[in-house]
C-alpha positions, 0 to 999 in steps of 0.5 A, spaced: 723 398 061 724 404 056 732 405 055 733 397 056 730 393 050 734 387 053 730 387 059 724 386 055 727 381 051 729 377 057 722 378 060 719 375 053 724 369 053 723 368 060 715 367 059 716 363 053 721 358 057 716 358 063 721 362 067 726 357 066 733 361 067 737 356 064 733 355 058 732 363 057 740 364 058 741 359 052 736 362 048 739 369 049 746 366 049 747 369 056 750 367 063 744 364 067 746 370 072 745 375 067 738 373 066 737 373 074 740 380 074 735 382 069 729 379 072 731 382 078 732 389 076 725 388 072 722 386 079 725 392 083 722 397 077 715 394 078 715 393 085 714 385 085 718 379 085 718 376 078 721 370 080 715 368 085 710 364 081 705 366 086 706 373 085 706 373 077 699 370 078 696 375 082 698 381 078 701 383 071 709 385 071 708 392 070 702 397 071 
């Protein structure tokens, strides 16, 4: 996530808020769609579905 510190901040906030996109968005003062976009970019970068609870439990978000 080098070069995208906002992605890391979004991921950390999402973890803190139990992956609740609206709570994460409110915490970061963002639109919930922006949270979805950022988490989607992280998921594609890492090759997993960050929004899928089963996938989150199987392995870490990034190697």
